[in-house]
N, C-alpha and C positions, 0 to 999 in steps of 0.2 A: 547174708539174708537172717532176718529176724524167723525166730521159732514160731512166733503166732501174729497173725494178723488180723487186726479187730476192724469190721466193716461197720461204720456208723451212719446210715442214711439219717437226714435231718431236715424236717419240716414242718414250721411252726410250732416249736418247742423252746423259743428264747428264755422261757421261764425255767425249763428242766436241762436244758443241754450241757448248762456247767457242771452242774451236779453228775451227769453223767459223765463228762470227761474226767472230773477231778477223782473220779471213783476206779476210772482206769489209770492216770497218771499215779495214783498214791498206793499201788500194788506194790508190792515187796519183790515180785518176778518184774523185770527190766526188759529182756529180750522178746520186745514184742515191737510192733508198729500201729498206729493207728490210720485207717483212710476213711475219713469223713467225707460224706458227699451231700452239700448243701442244696436239695433237692428244687432248688429256685423258689427258694423259702420267703414269702412277702414279708417278714418280718425280722428282727436284729437276729438271727439266729446264724447266718452267714458272716456276719462280723464277729460274733462269737468266736465262732470257727478259727477265723483269720486270726484272732488275738490270741488264742492259745498255739495256733501253730508256729506264730511268732516268737513264741518264748519257750517251745518246746519241740526239738526237731524231728522227734518220733511221730509227731503229726502233719501228716500231707491233708491238703484241704484240696477236693474237687468240686468246682461250683458250674452246675449244670445250667443252660442257656434257656429251658424250658421245665416245667412241672412235668416229669415222666412218671410219676406213683412210685409207692414203696418197692416194688419187685425189680423195675427196671433201676431204681437208684441202687439199689443193693449191687445189680450186675456191672453196674459203672464202677464201684469199688472193689467189686471181686475182680475185675480187670487189670486193677492197679495192685493187685496183693502180689506182696513178695514173701511171705513167709510161707514155711514147711504147711502149718495148719490155718485155715481161713475159719476165725468167730463172727458170726454177727449178733451186735448189740442193738436193741432199738433205742432212740437217743432222748426217753421219757425214761428208761430204766437204769440200773446202776448194778455195779458188780460188788459182791462181798467181799470184803478185805480177806488178802490173801487167796482170792477165786483163781487167780492165773498160776499161781505158784500150785495148786493142788493141781489144775489143769494140766500143767506142764510135767510136774511129777507122775501122774497117773501114764501121760503118753509115753513116758520113757519106760515105765514100768509093764506096760501091754505090749511093748514092743511095736510101736507108732500103729495103731490100727486105721481105718479107713474112716471112722469115726468113732467119736469118744463122746457118749450121753451124760450130762449131768443134771442135777436138780435145782429148783427155784423155789422161790414163796410168793404170793402177791401180797402186795402192802397197800394199804387203803389210807386216805387222807385222815382218818381218825387215828390212825397208830396201830391200828389191827393188822395181823401179819396171819396170813392163812396157807398153811403148806401146801405143797401140790399133795392132791389127793391120791395121784399113782405113783406118791416116792415109794412104794414099796417094791417096785420092780426094779429099782436102782439098788436095793441093799444087798444082795446076794453079788459082790464085785467078783470073788472068784480069782483067780490066778492071772488071767489075762484076756485077751479079745475074743470073742466067738463068732461064729456064725447066726446069721437073724434067726434060721431054722433052730438053732438052741436057745433062742429066747425070744420068741416070738410075741410074747407081751408086750415090746416095745412100740409094737403097731398101734396098741391101746394108748398111748401115750397121748397128748394132743399135741395135735400136728403142728409144730412151731419150728421155725428155725435157729433161733438164739440160744436153745440149751443144748447145743452139740458143737463140738470142735470138726472141722473137715480136712481132712489132708489133702492138700491142693493137687497134688498130682493126680490122686483119686477124681476129684470133681472135673478136672481138665478130660482124663481118660474118658468119663460117661457124660462128658458133654453138658452138665448141669448147669441151667441156665435158669431164672426167675421169670415167668410168665406175665405180662399186664394185667391189670384188673384184680378185683377183690379174690381173697382166699388162695393169693398166689404160694403161700407156704404149703399148700397141701401136693401139688405135682413136685415141688422141691423134695418135702420132707420125705413123703411115700418112695418115691423113685430113689432117692440115695438110700432109705435103709435096705430095700430089697436087692440093690444092687453091691452093696458092701460085702466084701469078704470075710473083713474082720471087723466086730464093733464091741467096744468098751465103754465100761458104764464107771461112774463115779458117783458113790453116795455121799454127795454133799452138795450143800446151796452154795450156789455160785452166782447166780443172777438175783437180781429183787426187781419182779416183775409187777409195775407200777400201776395201780387202778384208779387211773383218774377220775375225780369226781365230775367233772363238767370235760367234755370232748377227748379228744386223742383216741378213740375208738370208735373208726370210722365204721367199723362193722355194726355199731351201734346206730347207723344213720339209716333213716327209712327212704329208702329207693329202690329204682329196678336196678339197680348195679349188682345186688346179691344175686341177680340172674346168671354174673359171671362164673358162679360157682360149677354149673354146667360143663361149661368149658373147661375150667380145671381139671375136672373128674374125666372129662374125653382127652386130656391129656395123660393122665395116670393111668386109663386101659391103654391108650394109644401106646406107651411107653412098654407096657405089659405083653402086649401083643407083637410087639416087634422084639420081645426077648422070650419066646417062647419054652425056656428053661426055666422062667419063672413063675409059671402060671401057677406053682401051688397056692401062689398068695393071692388070687383071685378071691374065692373067698372071703377072707379078711379085708381085702379091700373094698371090696364090694359092701360088706357090712357097714366101713366107716362112711361109704359113700352115703349109703341112706341114712344113717345115723346124723350125718349133718344136714342133708336134705330135710330132715325130721326137726332138726335143730331150728334151722331158718324157718321152716313155718311154725312152729311155736312159740316165735319170740315175736312180740308186737312189736320190737322197734326196729326191724328190719323190713319189711315187705309192705309195699302200699297195698291198702284194702282192696282195690279192684284189681291187684296184679297177684292176687292169692288163690286164685283157682287155677290161673293159667300156671303158676309155679308148681304148682301140684301135679296138674296134667303131663309138664315136663318131665317132673320126677317120677311118675310111674312110668312115663315111655322109657325112661334110663333103667328102671327097675326093671322092666321085661325084657327090654335089650342085653341087659347086663347080668341076670340072676345065673348064678352056677348052677350045673345039673347036681339035683341031689339037695338042694339049700335048703334048710330047715329054719323054719324064722324062729326070734327068740319067743320066751315066753310072756305071757304079762299082758299088760297095757300095753307096753312097746310092741310087741307082737301083732298086736291089734291093728297098729297102725302100720306095721309092715303089711299085715292083710289088704288094709284099705289102698295103699298105694299097687297093692299086685293085681286088687281088681280095678284100680281107679276110679274109686268111690270118693271123691269129695265130701258129697252130702255126709257120708257115714263118718269121715275125719271130723267133719265140722260140729256132728252130734256128740261124738266121742270128748271132745274138750270144750262141752259147753257147760257141764256141771264146773268144769275149773275157773270159766270165765264167771259163773255165775258167784261163786265162792269169791274172786277179786272184785268184783260190782259190788258185793255187799259189804267187802273191806273199804273200798272207794268211799259208799255212802257213811259208812261209821265215821270214816275222817272227817269227810267234810261235814257231817254233824258237829264233829269235835271243834272243827275250823267257825261253823255258824256259830256255835255257843260261846267261844271266844268273842267274835266280833259283837255278840250281843252283851258283852261285859262293857264295851267300848260306849253302849249307849244309844239309843235309837235313834238321836239327831243324826249322828253318824252313819248308822245305816241308812237314812233317808236320804243323804249325800252322795253316799255309794251307788244308788239309782239314779241317780240325776247325772243328765247329761255330763260329760268333761268339757270344760272351758277351754277352747283352743288356743285361746289369748291370754292366758293366765299361767305364770311361772310364781311358784312357792320357793324362796330362799330360806336356807338357814346355815348358821356357821359356829363351831364350836359349842354343840349342845345347844345352841339358840341362845347363846351370850352375846353375841355381838353382831354388828353389820358389818364384816371385814373379810379378809384373806380372798382366795378366789371366787368365791362367789358373789364376793362385792364387786371385783373387777369386771366378772362376768356380766352382771347386771349394769355395770355403767357401761359396756361396749353395747349388749342388748336393746338400752335405753336410745344409743346413739344408731343404731342397724335396722332396729324395730320398734320404733316408737308407738305402735298399736300395742304391743304386747302390755298387758297389766303386770307389775310385779309386786310381791307382799312378803313379809320377811316374817318370820316364824322368830318370834323373842320371848324369854323367860320373863314372867311379869317383875323379877326382882333387876332386870338388865335395860329395861325400857328408858332407863335417865340417858343412858349415853347415845342413843339412838340418834344418827345425824337427822336433822331438818328437812323436812321433804319423805322421807321414808316412809311409806305405807306398811302397819304392822299390824301383825294378829298375834294376840297373847296364848302361848301355848296352853292348850287346855280350855280355850274358850270356844264357843259354837263358831266362830270366825274361824280358826285354827282348822277346828273338823271340817268344815265344810272347803276349807283352800286343799286340806290335805288330800279331801275324797275328788276334789273337780279340776284341781290345776291339771294342764296338759305336761307340764315342767316340773321337775323336782329336783334342785340343785342343793346339793349340801356338801360339806367338806369332813364330815365323820356320817354317821347311819342315822335315819331317821329313826325314831323308838320303834318297838317291835309290834305296838298296835297299829302301824301300817300297813293296810291291804292294798297293795299295787294293783291298780286296775288295769284291764288289757287296752291298750291305748295311750297310757301314761309314758312318759319317757324320763327316768331317772340318770341325772348327772352326777357321779361321787368326783369330786374335785381332788380329793387327799388335801393334806395342808404340810407335807415336806417332804424331801427325800429320804430314804430309810436309810440310816448308819444303825441303829439298833433296830433288833428283830420285830417283826411285824406277822399278825393273822397266824396261820397255823404253825409259822416257825417259832411261836413262842412257847409251844407245847413243850420244847426241851430246856425250859429255863423256870427256875423257881418261883421268880418275881409273877409270873402269868400262872400259877397252879390252878387258883381259882376262876379261871375265864372260863366260860362255856362257849368252846368251839362250835359246838353244833348250831348253837344260838346264831354267832356270827357269822356263820357260812349262809343262814336262811335269810339275816339281813342283806348279805352281799349278793343272794340270787336276784334282790330288786333292782341291781344296777343294770343300767344298757349302755353306759358309757364310765370310761376310768380315763381320768388324764397323768399324764407323766412330762417330767419335763428334762428326763433324759432314758437312755436304755435302759440305765441301771434301776431306775423306779419299774419299768415295763416289767423287767424280768422278773422282780420280787414280786409285784402286785400278782402277776398271772400266776404264781406259783403258791403264794401263800392264800390268795382269796381266790380258788379256783371255781369261778362260776361263769355263766353264758354272756358276756359284757364285752363290747369293743373296747380297745384300748386305743387313745388318743392321743399319739405323741406331738402334742402342740407346744410344750412350754407352759410353764406355770403363770395364769393370767396376772395373780399378784404382783409378777415381777416385771409387769411390763413398764411399771413406772420408773424402775430402776435402770431401765435400757433407755426410755424416753425423756428420763427427767432432764430439767433444766439448770442453768444457774440459778434464775429463779427460784425454782423449786428447792432448791437446796439450800437458798437463805431462808427461806419462809419455816422450811422444818428446822433450821437452827434459831431462829429468831422466836420462835414458839417456845422453845425450852431454855430462853434465855442466854443461850451460846453467843458470846462474842467471835469475831471473826480470828482473834488472834489464841483463842483455847484451842487446845487438843482436847477432843472428846472421844474416851473410850467407850464403848457400849458392851458392857458386860450382861451376858446373857447366858446363864448357867441352863442346862436341861431337868428335867423332872426325875426323880431317884422313887421307885416306888417301896421302897424301904425307907423314905424319909416323910412323915405326915404334914411338916409346914416347911416354907423356906427359910434356910439357915445359910448363908454364904461360908463356903469352903473357904473364902479368902477374908483377911483383915481388911474390910475395906478402908478404915480409917488409916491403917498404916499404907496402906496403897498410895492413896491420894496424897497424905504426906511425903511419903518418898518420892513421890512423881512431882513434886513441885506446885506452885502458885498456876501454873499456865495449864493445868490437865484437869479435866472435869471428869468424872465417873458415871456414867449414866447405866444403872441396874433395872435391869428386868427380869422379875420371876418369873416363872412358867406360871400358866394361865391355871393350873391346877392348885395353884397357891394362892390362899388370902394375903390382904395385904400384910406388908411384916412392921411390926414396932421397930426393930432395929434401924430399918430403913429409912423410919420415919424420924427418927433422934439424927442420922446422919444428915440426913437432907437439909437438915438447920445450919449446917457449915456452909451450904453453897455449892459445896466441890462433888458432892454424891447426890444425884437426883434418881429419885424412885421412878421411874416411867415404866410400870407394871401394869398400870391400868390404860398408858396409851395407846390409840388407835388411830390411825393403822401403824403397824408395826414397821412398815417401809418408809413412813416418813423418821423413823428413828434410824433405818438404814442410811436414808441421805443425810441426816445430819451428821453421822458418826464419822471417825477420822479412821478409826480401825474398830475391828471387833474381836471381843475376847469372849471365849465361850469354852465349853468342855467337850460335849458328844451332842449338842443341840443341832438339830436340822437347820437352823438360823444361817449355819455357816454355808449351806449351799446356795443360799438364795443371795445371802451378801456376796458371794465370790462373783456374783453378776456384775457388781460396782468394779471389781477388779483395784479394791482396798484392801489394806493387809488384813490380814486373819490370825490371832494368835489362838493357839489351844493351851488350854491350863488343864491339865490331865493328872493331877493328883491319885485320885482312885481308879485307873484304867483296867488295871488287872481286877479290880473286884467288879467293875462295873460290864467288863466282857464276859466274866463268869456267872453274874447274877442276872444280866439281862438279854446277851448274846450281840454281837455286832456281823454286820456283813464284809466288811474286810478290816483289817488292821490300819487305825488310824495313825499310830504310832509310825508306821511305813508308808502312809499315803497322805500326810495332813496338806491342810491348804496353807500350811504357812509355818512357823518356829512352835514349837512345843518346848511347854515348861513341865517339868514334874513335881514341882514346889511352888513354894509362895518367895521366898526367896530368890529362885532360878526365875518367876517371872516380872518380879521387880528390877532385877539385873538387866533383863532382855528389853523390857520399857523402856529401862535409864538409858540403854546405847541407843543404836540405829539399827540391830539386827531386826526389830521387827518390822524393818519397811524395808531393808536391804535389798542384794540382789538375790540372796538364797532363797529371801522369803518371796520373792519375785517370781523365782523357778518353781519353788514350789505350788505358787498359788496359780500359775498359768496351766501347769498339768493338771490342777483339780478342775478348774474353769472348763479345759476342754472335755474332761470326762463326766462333770457334771451340769454343765450350763449348757447343753449343747443344744437345746431347742428354744432357750429361752432369747429370741431375738427380739423381744418388744411388741411382737403380733399375736401373741397367744390369745390373748381374750377374743381376738376377732375369728381367729382359727376356730375356736370353741361355738361362737355364736353362728358363725356361717354354716357349719358342719349339724352342730345339734339341734338351734334353734330355725334356721333358715333352710336345712335339707341340702346343702352343698355337697358334691362328693369329692371335688377336686381341692384337696387343700393347699394354702397359700404357699408358697416355695420359701424354705428358711434363707434368710438372709446369710450368705457365708460367715465363718466364724470371724474369720479375720477382718472382716469389713463393719464387724457392728461397736454401734458407740455406747456408751454408759453414761451416766449423769456423772458432772463433774466433781473432781476431790475437793472439800472444802478449802484446802490449801491453795488450790486453783484459783479461788475465789478471791482470796488476799493478795495473790499476786497481781490480779487482774484491778484490784482497788490502788494496790501500790505504783502500778503503771500509771494507772489514769492520774 
């Protein structure tokens, strides 16, 4: 039997649960088990648990068939616990390195107490770490465990279950279980503490308590469910009444009850306005029924609130808080004035358009900072024209990028009156990056964030850890992300990353990437046209070389000697070279292109045509690999600076361990690989197959239709995914040559 059992209840935390589990599995103390309880989570959390359990037999997963709530999910895990001690860890929190060893050693040193209480810190998205303000209670550890009467201040700690280790025999002896509803920690915590014969403390931070920027804290939801607190304290005092020998704790528990009632009343994010008076009167009734004989109210402002409860005078309490509310209102008005000032800087015309009605049949599209008509927004626009032709589409395009706009596309130049009008009045705003800070998101507008790749490199808040992103204003970034209503993903990996690094109140849509539909549905004619447009003959093997951007590199400089590559590979090979869109045109590529065997395709749109034309992809760390894998064509990774890149920019997985095909760490190795059949052999196919199943799981050719039906047409039932093994893709260029030869 393990020494420790960690019970981890899981619900809608796919962006955080992996980090939680990693923090457990990486502990240097290994005598533990994890019982993870999937509380019928509607996202990918359950699949993540199963994946971890398949790789580590210390994890057992329970999948509940219905959502039962946090308390009963913990009970389900507790019923399966085998350890001497049970610990609870919420699935968006993490253990501090070395925490389990510290807990294990302290349990042994204190002779196996009933409860061990340890410290925690609050962690915020901004990187701020806030210590537990009651940490001083834990500082006098002493030599052993003591009864609660020798350390009564432990009842003043926040009533949470996850900062304690509980001896399982003690839990079973006392019959401790979590009740349903909100505030389920209160009866468990108080009943456990007053029942324990021996309690030890550990003056060490063991848990990082995540303060999520958006969501995650159900107690911050405006709802009548907060009335559950009355039933929870009924359980606490019922437990106390059945154990008269513990009646000494009544005054402290009464004080905790009243403080919690007042906290709920004082928070604007909990009770509906029309339920506040009812809640107050219920609280006053509990006050009258449970006030201990001889109880002395606290002094000051808090004592005044106690007095109002004692008198059941709601009007007096409202009056007492009026000054506080007035100060808050003044602050809100000042903030609104600043925002109005900012809007004034946008121009009077934009302000006037913000007052005009929203055009329900207008959609504004943009891609890559308004540089082109491309990517996921373009694929969505095409499908929208098919399914909802009534919808008027306009594209925001920079003045220096209008020459590349396809014929028939209506544009508004960024900064023009037409642009500001569309930005203010369009019902739908679609972009694969963020719109400018100047955008005022109106009530009724729908913002669709499509993204433009699957993340290998770190994104959003995760970039704070890496030197390449130290100049980014992350607070401004999240303000832009606050405008999103929907966020697209082509795989669960992306969903979990987006939800963690952009912690805002949007809905994730696991639709696949619309731009990849053509890679699934493309025909032989599509492939022929794409190759013909580049001047590629049927007998030519075309390698598409797409390196990614490096923040420390100001212009495109190939890490490969391109002239040497084509010379070594022979006359039947053509190299298509596409620099990252952050870079301007390269004189080096212009010189090489004159040879006819190196073609600069950096300005070619859409990039999907290049994918269709190429026999294979050569890349380093570009997200192109995730899209190209949809075609099930060979991918070669050239990773000569992998060790530097992952340190400077950071990555989400080890590409050297999970590549989409063979890896070359030097130019010589790459040439040798391409001159052999290794780049398209059986081992390459095996690597590619595993990669495709993980990262192309939603790309079945109907992504754009899913998006249009959900976002623009309001359909709630998504189109079913085509089973992975039944999906098609555009034919290989080599297959076209075989067809010609047969004919």
